[in-house]
Structures are given as C-alpha cells and as structure tokens.
N, C-alpha and C positions, 0 to 999 in steps of 0.2 A: 468615556461615556459609559453609562450603565447599559449593558446589553440585555439584561433579563431582570425579572422581579426577584429572582433568587439572589442576584448580586446586591440589589437594594436591601433586601432583608439581612444579608450578611453584613453589609456596611452599618446598618442600624445596630445589629447585635454587637459588632466590634466597637463601634463608636459610642453608643449610648446604652448598651447592654439591655436592649428591649426590642420587641417586635414592632415594626411599623404598622400603622393602620392602612387600610386600602387606599385612602385618599393620599397618604404620604407616599405610598408606592407609586401611585399615578402621577404625583407631583414631580418625582425624581426620574421617572422613566425617560430614557434617552438623554438625560442631562449629564453634565460633567461630574465625575467622581471628585475631582479636585475642589469644585465649588461646594459639593456636598460636605466634605470634611472641613472646609472653611466655615460653613454655616454651623455645623455641629460643634466645632471648636468654640465658636462664639457662644453657643447655647450652654456648653459645659462650663465655660468661664463665668457666665452669668450665674449659674447655679452655685459654683464655688464661692463667688462673691457673696451671694445671698446667705450661704451657710456660714461664711466667716462673719458676716454682719450679725446673724442670729447668735453665733457663739459669743461674740463680743457683748451682746445684750445680756446673755445668760451670766457671763462672768461679772458684768457690772451689777446685775441684780443680786447675785450671790454675795458679792462684796458688801452691798448695802444691807442685806439680811444679816450677815455676820457682824457688821458694825452695830446694827440695831440690837442684836442679841447681847452684845457687850454693854451697850448703853442701858438696856433694860436690866441686865444683871447688876449693874452698878447703881441702879435706881435713878438714872439720869433722864428719864422721860416724864417724870412727875406723874406716872400712872397713865399717860396718854396711850401707851401701847401695852397690850396684854398677849401672853403666849397662847397660840392656838396650834397645837401639835408642834411642828417644826418651824412654823412661821409666827410672826407677830402682826396683830391687827390693831388699828387705831380704835380706841374706845369711843362709843357714842355714836 
C-alpha cells in the first residue's frame, strides 16, 4: 500500500518517468503498489505497441516513396507524378 504522496510520486517517476497530477496522486493514495505497477505496465505496453505501429507505417511509406522515386526516374509514371523536394506528388 502507498503510505504517502511521496511514494506515489516516486512510483510515477520510476515507472513512467513523469510527475503525477494531483488527481493521480489522490487516485492511488492508500492503494496497492502491486496494482499500480500492473496498471502502469499495461499503459507502457500500449505505448510501445503504438510506437511499433507508427514505425511500421513510416517504414511502409518510406518504401513506397523509394519505389516511386525509382519509377519516376525510369519514366514509368507517364508524368503522373512530379518531384517536389524529396517527395513526389500526383499531377493535376
């Protein structure tokens, strides 16, 4: 059980590397440390999954751009795409 607000603040710093809000402190006051870390672990896992999903999207888009660059360089888009800086945009 959390015995003080300082323990809750320390748990947030150690678990999430941030300072909890007053309402978060009030929510965990007197509650189980084990339950706190179970909830925090689930939150961290959700963030990691979201980051992995975003990374996969970036990788996919990067591959698409590289393929389009090659296609444009080879003249294979019949002029549908034109270079704009590092990217290519559809004409019209």
